[in-house]
ZADO-632160 format. One record per residue (C-alpha): residue number from 1; residue in one letter; x, y, z. Coordinates in steps of 0.5 Angstrom, whole numbers. Layout:
BEGIN
<r pos="NUM" code="a" X="X" Y="Y" Z="Z"/>
...
end
This chain:
BEGIN
<r pos="1" code="x" X="5" Y="-93" Z="89"/>
<r pos="2" code="x" X="10" Y="-97" Z="84"/>
<r pos="3" code="x" X="17" Y="-100" Z="87"/>
<r pos="4" code="x" X="23" Y="-99" Z="82"/>
<r pos="5" code="x" X="30" Y="-103" Z="82"/>
<r pos="6" code="x" X="35" Y="-97" Z="82"/>
<r pos="7" code="x" X="43" Y="-99" Z="80"/>
<r pos="8" code="x" X="48" Y="-99" Z="85"/>
<r pos="9" code="x" X="51" Y="-94" Z="81"/>
<r pos="10" code="x" X="45" Y="-89" Z="81"/>
<r pos="11" code="x" X="43" Y="-91" Z="88"/>
<r pos="12" code="x" X="47" Y="-85" Z="91"/>
<r pos="13" code="x" X="44" Y="-80" Z="87"/>
<r pos="14" code="x" X="37" Y="-82" Z="90"/>
<r pos="15" code="x" X="33" Y="-78" Z="95"/>
<r pos="16" code="x" X="27" Y="-78" Z="99"/>
<r pos="17" code="x" X="21" Y="-74" Z="96"/>
<r pos="18" code="x" X="25" Y="-73" Z="89"/>
<r pos="19" code="x" X="20" Y="-71" Z="84"/>
<r pos="20" code="x" X="18" Y="-78" Z="79"/>
<r pos="21" code="x" X="14" Y="-78" Z="73"/>
<r pos="22" code="x" X="11" Y="-85" Z="71"/>
<r pos="23" code="x" X="9" Y="-87" Z="65"/>
<r pos="24" code="x" X="4" Y="-93" Z="64"/>
<r pos="25" code="x" X="5" Y="-98" Z="58"/>
<r pos="26" code="x" X="-3" Y="-99" Z="58"/>
<r pos="27" code="x" X="-5" Y="-91" Z="59"/>
<r pos="28" code="x" X="-1" Y="-88" Z="53"/>
<r pos="29" code="x" X="1" Y="-81" Z="52"/>
<r pos="30" code="x" X="0" Y="-79" Z="59"/>
<r pos="31" code="x" X="5" Y="-78" Z="64"/>
<r pos="32" code="x" X="3" Y="-78" Z="72"/>
<r pos="33" code="x" X="7" Y="-74" Z="78"/>
<r pos="34" code="x" X="10" Y="-78" Z="84"/>
<r pos="35" code="x" X="15" Y="-78" Z="89"/>
<r pos="36" code="x" X="20" Y="-83" Z="92"/>
<r pos="37" code="x" X="18" Y="-85" Z="99"/>
<r pos="38" code="x" X="22" Y="-90" Z="101"/>
<r pos="39" code="x" X="29" Y="-92" Z="100"/>
<r pos="40" code="x" X="31" Y="-99" Z="102"/>
<r pos="41" code="x" X="37" Y="-99" Z="107"/>
<r pos="42" code="x" X="40" Y="-106" Z="103"/>
<r pos="43" code="x" X="40" Y="-108" Z="96"/>
<r pos="44" code="x" X="36" Y="-113" Z="93"/>
<r pos="45" code="x" X="39" Y="-121" Z="94"/>
<r pos="46" code="x" X="42" Y="-121" Z="87"/>
<r pos="47" code="x" X="42" Y="-129" Z="87"/>
<r pos="48" code="x" X="50" Y="-129" Z="84"/>
<r pos="49" code="x" X="48" Y="-125" Z="79"/>
<r pos="50" code="x" X="53" Y="-119" Z="80"/>
<r pos="51" code="x" X="48" Y="-114" Z="79"/>
<r pos="52" code="x" X="46" Y="-110" Z="85"/>
<r pos="53" code="x" X="40" Y="-106" Z="86"/>
<r pos="54" code="x" X="36" Y="-103" Z="91"/>
<r pos="55" code="x" X="29" Y="-102" Z="91"/>
<r pos="56" code="x" X="26" Y="-95" Z="92"/>
<r pos="57" code="x" X="18" Y="-94" Z="93"/>
<r pos="58" code="x" X="15" Y="-89" Z="89"/>
<r pos="59" code="x" X="8" Y="-86" Z="91"/>
<r pos="60" code="x" X="4" Y="-83" Z="86"/>
<r pos="61" code="x" X="0" Y="-77" Z="86"/>
<r pos="62" code="x" X="-6" Y="-79" Z="83"/>
<r pos="63" code="x" X="-12" Y="-84" Z="85"/>
<r pos="64" code="x" X="-13" Y="-85" Z="78"/>
<r pos="65" code="x" X="-18" Y="-91" Z="77"/>
<r pos="66" code="x" X="-14" Y="-94" Z="71"/>
<r pos="67" code="x" X="-8" Y="-95" Z="75"/>
<r pos="68" code="x" X="-9" Y="-101" Z="77"/>
<r pos="69" code="x" X="-4" Y="-107" Z="80"/>
<r pos="70" code="x" X="1" Y="-110" Z="76"/>
<r pos="71" code="x" X="2" Y="-105" Z="70"/>
<r pos="72" code="x" X="8" Y="-104" Z="67"/>
<r pos="73" code="x" X="11" Y="-97" Z="69"/>
<r pos="74" code="x" X="17" Y="-94" Z="67"/>
<r pos="75" code="x" X="19" Y="-88" Z="73"/>
<r pos="76" code="x" X="24" Y="-82" Z="71"/>
<r pos="77" code="x" X="26" Y="-80" Z="77"/>
<r pos="78" code="x" X="29" Y="-73" Z="77"/>
<r pos="79" code="x" X="36" Y="-73" Z="80"/>
<r pos="80" code="x" X="38" Y="-66" Z="77"/>
<r pos="81" code="x" X="34" Y="-60" Z="75"/>
<r pos="82" code="x" X="37" Y="-55" Z="69"/>
<r pos="83" code="x" X="34" Y="-49" Z="67"/>
<r pos="84" code="x" X="36" Y="-43" Z="61"/>
<r pos="85" code="x" X="43" Y="-47" Z="59"/>
<r pos="86" code="x" X="45" Y="-50" Z="52"/>
<r pos="87" code="x" X="45" Y="-57" Z="51"/>
<r pos="88" code="x" X="46" Y="-61" Z="44"/>
<r pos="89" code="x" X="45" Y="-68" Z="43"/>
<r pos="90" code="x" X="50" Y="-73" Z="44"/>
<r pos="91" code="x" X="51" Y="-74" Z="37"/>
<r pos="92" code="x" X="54" Y="-68" Z="36"/>
<r pos="93" code="x" X="60" Y="-68" Z="42"/>
<r pos="94" code="x" X="66" Y="-70" Z="38"/>
<r pos="95" code="x" X="72" Y="-71" Z="42"/>
<r pos="96" code="x" X="79" Y="-69" Z="39"/>
<r pos="97" code="x" X="84" Y="-74" Z="38"/>
<r pos="98" code="x" X="90" Y="-69" Z="40"/>
<r pos="99" code="x" X="88" Y="-67" Z="47"/>
<r pos="100" code="x" X="82" Y="-71" Z="49"/>
<r pos="101" code="x" X="78" Y="-65" Z="49"/>
<r pos="102" code="x" X="70" Y="-65" Z="47"/>
<r pos="103" code="x" X="69" Y="-60" Z="41"/>
<r pos="104" code="x" X="63" Y="-59" Z="36"/>
<r pos="105" code="x" X="62" Y="-57" Z="29"/>
<r pos="106" code="x" X="57" Y="-51" Z="28"/>
<r pos="107" code="x" X="54" Y="-49" Z="21"/>
<r pos="108" code="x" X="59" Y="-43" Z="20"/>
<r pos="109" code="x" X="64" Y="-45" Z="15"/>
<r pos="110" code="x" X="72" Y="-45" Z="16"/>
<r pos="111" code="x" X="75" Y="-42" Z="11"/>
<r pos="112" code="x" X="76" Y="-50" Z="7"/>
<r pos="113" code="x" X="68" Y="-49" Z="7"/>
<r pos="114" code="x" X="67" Y="-55" Z="13"/>
<r pos="115" code="x" X="63" Y="-53" Z="18"/>
<r pos="116" code="x" X="67" Y="-49" Z="24"/>
<r pos="117" code="x" X="70" Y="-53" Z="29"/>
<r pos="118" code="x" X="68" Y="-50" Z="36"/>
<r pos="119" code="x" X="72" Y="-53" Z="43"/>
<r pos="120" code="x" X="67" Y="-53" Z="48"/>
<r pos="121" code="x" X="66" Y="-55" Z="55"/>
<r pos="122" code="x" X="61" Y="-60" Z="58"/>
<r pos="123" code="x" X="57" Y="-61" Z="64"/>
<r pos="124" code="x" X="52" Y="-66" Z="66"/>
<r pos="125" code="x" X="49" Y="-71" Z="61"/>
<r pos="126" code="x" X="45" Y="-75" Z="60"/>
<r pos="127" code="x" X="43" Y="-81" Z="55"/>
<r pos="128" code="x" X="41" Y="-76" Z="50"/>
<r pos="129" code="x" X="43" Y="-70" Z="51"/>
<r pos="130" code="x" X="50" Y="-67" Z="54"/>
<r pos="131" code="x" X="50" Y="-59" Z="57"/>
<r pos="132" code="x" X="54" Y="-55" Z="54"/>
<r pos="133" code="x" X="58" Y="-49" Z="59"/>
<r pos="134" code="x" X="62" Y="-46" Z="54"/>
<r pos="135" code="x" X="64" Y="-45" Z="48"/>
<r pos="136" code="x" X="57" Y="-45" Z="44"/>
<r pos="137" code="x" X="52" Y="-39" Z="45"/>
<r pos="138" code="x" X="44" Y="-39" Z="45"/>
<r pos="139" code="x" X="42" Y="-40" Z="37"/>
<r pos="140" code="x" X="49" Y="-44" Z="34"/>
<r pos="141" code="x" X="46" Y="-50" Z="30"/>
<r pos="142" code="x" X="51" Y="-55" Z="31"/>
<r pos="143" code="x" X="51" Y="-60" Z="25"/>
<r pos="144" code="x" X="51" Y="-68" Z="26"/>
<r pos="145" code="x" X="55" Y="-73" Z="21"/>
<r pos="146" code="x" X="51" Y="-77" Z="18"/>
<r pos="147" code="x" X="57" Y="-81" Z="16"/>
<r pos="148" code="x" X="57" Y="-88" Z="18"/>
<r pos="149" code="x" X="62" Y="-92" Z="23"/>
<r pos="150" code="x" X="66" Y="-95" Z="18"/>
<r pos="151" code="x" X="67" Y="-88" Z="14"/>
<r pos="152" code="x" X="69" Y="-84" Z="20"/>
<r pos="153" code="x" X="74" Y="-90" Z="22"/>
<r pos="154" code="x" X="77" Y="-90" Z="15"/>
<r pos="155" code="x" X="78" Y="-82" Z="15"/>
<r pos="156" code="x" X="81" Y="-82" Z="22"/>
<r pos="157" code="x" X="86" Y="-88" Z="19"/>
<r pos="158" code="x" X="88" Y="-83" Z="13"/>
<r pos="159" code="x" X="88" Y="-77" Z="18"/>
<r pos="160" code="x" X="83" Y="-73" Z="16"/>
end
């Protein structure tokens, strides 16, 4: 088993028997399946750090002899599973400054020869991708700008 600390923001999404995928630094290119078997009822003592975390125990489904105590591991706890959905990189999502709504740009060009703008509705997201509920179809190719933040700011200041 491995013990992991889960931040208070995420602990409400963790439940017993949730699936977990564990990668071990010492065993690259392999993943190990497991599940959540214990969730601490009280937070760990943060000793005044201001960080509130709960200990979660993950039991691995493997008895691989290479899994030794003390190895560094990363655990991905599956909190939601989506199938047959459209996802795009978070970098492809822009926010319309006039109404605060999300938009994306696709390869279909508009009458000025620029990438076509599409209003989108977002669903779930993680650190790297967002689910698109509406606005894009399977096969649409989104455009991710390659301009720097400075260039983006300059264009915004010029009203482009």
